[in-house]
N, C-alpha and C positions, 0 to 999 in steps of 0.2 A: 235416241232421238225423241221417242215418245215421252220419256221422263223430262227432257228439256222443255218440250212444248207444254207439258202438264204444269210445270213450274211457272211458265210464262202466263198461261191461261189463269192459273190460280192467282197470280199477282194481279191481273186485271180484275178478276171477280172480287178479290178482297178490296182492292182500291175503289171499286164501284159501290161498295156499301155506303149509302149516303147518310153518314152519321149525323151531320148537322141538320139535314132535312128531317130525318126521323125524330131527332130530339126536339126540334122546334114544333113539329106537328104534334108530338106527344104532350109536350109541356104547355104550349100556347096555341095550338091549332093554327099555326101560320106557316107559310112557305118562306123560309129564311132568305131565299133568293130574291124575294120581293122587298126586302128591307135593307136599309143602310146602303153599303156599297154593292149589295147583291151577291156577295161571295158566300158560297156554301162552305164556311169554315168556322173554326172555333172562335176567332175574334168577333165575328159578326153575331154568333150565338151569345157570347158574353154581353154584347151591347144590347141585344134585343130580346133575349130570353132569360139569361141569368148567368152569374159567374160560375156557379158549380156545374151547371149544364154545359157551359162553354169549355170549362176545364176537362170535363169528362169526354166531350167531343174531341178535344185536342189530344188527349191520351189515347183514345181509340184510333184516331187517324195516324198518330205516330206508330201505334202497334201494327197498323195495316202494312206500313212500309217495312218495319223491322221483321215481322213474322214472315213476310214474303222472302226476304233475303235469308233469314235463318233456315227456312224450309229448304231453299235451294242449296244452302251449305250442308245441311243435314243429309240431303239426298246425294250429295257429292257431284253436283253438276259443275261444269267448268265456269270460270270467272265470267266469260262473255254471256253465258246464259243466266248467271246471277244478276249481271248488269241488266240484261233484257227483262228479267222478272221484276226487278226494282222499277225499271222504266214503265212497264205495263201497269204496275200498282199506282204509280204517279199519274199515268194517263187515265187509268180507271177513275181516280179521284177527280180529274179534270173533266172527263167525259164518261160519266157513269151510266152503264146500261140500265141500272135500276132506277134512274131518275131522269130519263129522257135525254141523256148525254149532255146535261147542263149541270156542271159541278162547280168545284172551287178551284183555287190556285194550286193546291197540293203542298203547301209549305210544311205542314205537320207530317205528311206522308214522306216527304223528302228528308225531314229530320230523322224519321224512323229508319229509312234506308241507310243514311250515313252514320247514324249512331252505331250501326253494326259494322259498316265498312270502314269508317274513319271516326271512331268515338272521340278521341282527343280533339280533333279539328272541329267536329260538330259541337262539342261542349263549348269551345271558344266562340263559335258562331252564335250559340244560344246566349252567351254572355254579351256579345255585341248587340244582339237583338234587344236584350234587356236594357242596355245602356242607351241605345238609339231611341227606344220607346220612352225611357225616362226623360230624355231631352225633348223629344217631339210630341209625345203622347199620341202617336199615330202608328198603329200596327201596319196599315196599308203601305206606309212608307218604310217603316223600320225593317220589316221582314225581307223584301227584295233587296234593299240596300245592304243589309247584313250578309245575305247569302253570297254577295259578290266576293266576299273574302274566302269562301270555302275552297275553291280551286287553288288559290294562292297558298292557303294553309296546308292543304294536302301536299302540294308541291314542296313546301318548306320542310314538312315533318316526315313525309314518306318517300318523296321522290318518285312515286309511281305515276308514270306518264299515262297509263291506261285509266287510272282512277281520276287523274286531273282532267283528262279529256271527257270522261263520263260525267263528272261533276259540272264541268263547264257547259256541256250540252243541256243538262237538266236545269242549271241555274239560268242560262240564257232563255230557255223556253218559259220558265217560271217568270222571269223578268218581263217577257213580252206579254204574258197573260196578266201581269200585274199592272201594266201601263194604264188601262182604263180606270182601275181602282185608285191608282195614285192621283190621276187627274181629278177624280171625284172627291178625293180627300183634300186636295188643294185646288179648289176652283179658281182662286185668285191667280194661280201660276199659269193658267191657260187662257186668261183673258187677253184679248188683243188690245193694244193701245191705239187710239185714234190720233 
């Protein structure tokens, strides 16, 4: 039981590392949460700090999710605890203890989690994100819309009900967290007509 809890706590602490915040402070002395859509993530860093900085932030955030799951697997904890550890890494990114519980949406961290748990399905989602971004030129819209396909792809390719439910819960939570950013990205869509 202690090992299970240790993996869960490790997931939250890894997820809480505020990569985007640290990078934006180091490179431009700004709080990335006060710029653009206010998201503490790679896309916002690319827009307001730099492409290479944003790509590095994205890779580290992906690693946070992947490492959490890999550590759980290496320690031999059961699937439910691996799922819990991945979820706490995701929650850590959203509500980081090291950044006043004000984080990002966790898309990159979720990619890391599912690159380990469902690599083929996640690779397809990454392709859908790329296509959607190519069409819309908007990450705030492309990412949550593309992740909708993840539970369906997992069901089609693996048939694992547990993994489908797990991915569905995380994708729904991420979608809810993304709604304000989608509205900011498309202000014309939220205007009321008189």
